[in-house]
Rosetta silent file (secondary structure, phi, psi, omega in degrees, C-alpha in Angstrom):
SEQUENCE: MISADLLEILRCPACVQHSPGLLLLTHNTWLVCQEAACSRKYPIVEDIPVMLVEEGDKWAATLPDKLPVPPPSRR
SCORE:     score description
SCORE:     0.000 S_00000001
   1 L     0.000  138.241  179.387   77.224   48.990  160.296 S_00000001
   2 L   -83.187  138.478 -179.778   75.326   51.812  161.963 S_00000001
   3 L   -70.552  152.611  178.660   74.614   54.861  159.845 S_00000001
   4 H   -61.786  -35.505  178.910   76.236   58.172  160.745 S_00000001
   5 H   -62.904  -41.349  178.785   72.762   59.735  161.070 S_00000001
   6 H   -67.867  -41.288  178.999   71.762   57.197  163.720 S_00000001
   7 H   -60.040  -33.496 -179.684   75.038   57.665  165.586 S_00000001
   8 H   -66.572  -31.216 -175.409   74.357   61.401  165.797 S_00000001
   9 H   -99.484  -17.936  179.895   71.058   60.941  167.632 S_00000001
  10 L   -68.552  138.958  178.349   71.823   57.959  169.885 S_00000001
  11 L  -138.021  155.252  176.656   72.511   58.832  173.530 S_00000001
  12 L   -64.093  120.941 -177.290   73.230   56.822  176.661 S_00000001
  13 L   -65.922  -22.123  179.704   69.786   56.121  178.133 S_00000001
  14 L   -80.834  -27.987 -173.070   71.166   56.286  181.687 S_00000001
  15 L  -103.338  -21.720 -170.004   72.823   59.695  181.257 S_00000001
  16 L   -61.605  -20.496  179.450   70.637   61.600  178.827 S_00000001
  17 L   -70.304  -28.612 -174.208   68.341   62.887  181.612 S_00000001
  18 L  -126.632   -2.071 -179.519   71.109   64.934  183.233 S_00000001
  19 L  -156.980  175.449 -179.726   73.891   65.282  180.617 S_00000001
  20 L   -61.610  -31.062  178.548   74.508   64.977  176.865 S_00000001
  21 L    63.761   34.666 -177.389   75.102   61.206  177.139 S_00000001
  22 L   -64.534  142.116 -178.745   77.359   61.195  174.096 S_00000001
  23 E  -115.750  144.579  177.815   78.400   57.811  172.751 S_00000001
  24 E  -114.769  127.751  176.534   81.587   56.850  170.959 S_00000001
  25 E   -72.683  124.415 -178.220   81.609   54.039  168.401 S_00000001
  26 E  -125.004  133.337  179.703   84.350   51.581  169.393 S_00000001
  27 L    57.408   16.105 -176.466   85.547   48.592  167.347 S_00000001
  28 L    60.244   10.447 -177.929   82.532   49.256  165.049 S_00000001
  29 L  -137.136    3.458 -179.116   80.530   47.038  167.418 S_00000001
  30 E  -138.271  145.690  171.196   80.214   48.967  170.699 S_00000001
  31 E  -112.493  118.758 -175.175   78.808   52.308  171.818 S_00000001
  32 E  -109.906  124.705  179.286   80.737   53.637  174.814 S_00000001
  33 E   -66.644  136.103 -177.712   79.282   56.422  176.959 S_00000001
  34 L   -92.942   -1.595  177.489   81.636   59.390  177.196 S_00000001
  35 L   -71.609  130.322 -175.228   80.347   60.643  180.560 S_00000001
  36 L   -58.069  -36.732 -176.573   83.119   60.321  183.168 S_00000001
  37 L   -87.012   -0.661 -173.024   80.808   58.934  185.858 S_00000001
  38 L   -98.259  -73.416 -178.960   79.058   56.418  183.588 S_00000001
  39 L    69.335   15.940  176.328   81.356   53.994  181.729 S_00000001
  40 L   -72.867  147.396  177.116   78.457   51.941  180.285 S_00000001
  41 E  -128.461  131.181 -176.671   79.064   50.124  177.026 S_00000001
  42 E  -113.380  124.921 -179.285   76.275   49.069  174.678 S_00000001
  43 E   -76.820  154.436  171.934   76.829   46.276  172.139 S_00000001
  44 E  -111.117  111.505 -175.750   75.735   46.444  168.523 S_00000001
  45 E  -113.891  121.736 -178.584   74.346   43.027  167.625 S_00000001
  46 L    52.649   46.287  178.268   73.427   42.285  164.006 S_00000001
  47 L    65.887   16.318  179.059   73.627   46.039  163.240 S_00000001
  48 E  -120.213  119.539  177.094   71.169   46.872  166.039 S_00000001
  49 E   -69.160  131.446  178.314   72.356   48.836  169.080 S_00000001
  50 L   -94.531   92.079 -171.130   71.213   47.202  172.321 S_00000001
  51 L   -96.572   44.598  176.694   70.450   50.394  174.263 S_00000001
  52 L   -95.978  131.715 -179.755   69.202   48.846  177.501 S_00000001
  53 H   -55.613  -40.595  179.941   70.689   50.270  180.702 S_00000001
  54 H   -60.080  -37.089  178.530   70.918   46.735  182.101 S_00000001
  55 H   -69.982  -42.556  177.190   73.018   45.695  179.101 S_00000001
  56 H   -62.367  -36.504  178.226   75.290   48.715  179.488 S_00000001
  57 H   -61.757  -37.296 -178.337   75.718   47.902  183.186 S_00000001
  58 H   -58.138  -31.706 -172.691   77.038   44.419  182.343 S_00000001
  59 L  -107.287    4.458 -175.165   80.004   45.924  180.516 S_00000001
  60 L   -58.865  -36.050 -177.309   80.682   49.010  182.675 S_00000001
  61 L   -83.991   -8.526 -178.293   83.752   47.490  184.346 S_00000001
  62 L   -85.915  128.821  176.494   85.262   46.274  181.060 S_00000001
  63 L   -66.820  144.845 -178.137   87.875   48.534  179.500 S_00000001
  64 H   -53.644  -36.918 -179.283   87.029   49.516  175.915 S_00000001
  65 H   -75.993   -6.826  178.381   90.076   47.716  174.510 S_00000001
  66 H  -104.899    2.752  179.518   88.976   44.503  176.283 S_00000001
  67 L   -67.621  137.816 -179.831   85.428   44.412  174.859 S_00000001
  68 L   -69.779  137.131  177.794   84.718   41.232  172.880 S_00000001
  69 L  -125.244  118.834   -2.594   84.516   41.647  169.123 S_00000001
  70 L   -74.866  161.837  177.781   81.965   40.743  167.955 S_00000001
  71 L   -62.741  153.104  177.501   79.763   41.288  171.008 S_00000001
  72 L   -63.743  146.097  177.267   78.029   38.212  172.389 S_00000001
  73 L   -71.359  150.770 -179.015   74.604   37.489  170.983 S_00000001
  74 L   -99.105   52.680 -177.889   71.585   38.101  173.248 S_00000001
  75 L  -102.308    0.000    0.000   69.816   34.790  172.685 S_00000001
């Protein structure tokens, strides 16, 4: 589980340059960007957020309620 302190400072790496890039914890295993034009989703694997833009891009078209729980491992 990600600590509340970490959740407060994490931002979408693709959006933070031009907007707040706020993330919403979903299913306790995903961070979903709240920017309307973004829609990237970042998995949390083994309690570590995978904050790579390329990873967020993979899941951009997936609706939040359709995200796999737990997220697939990156091995």
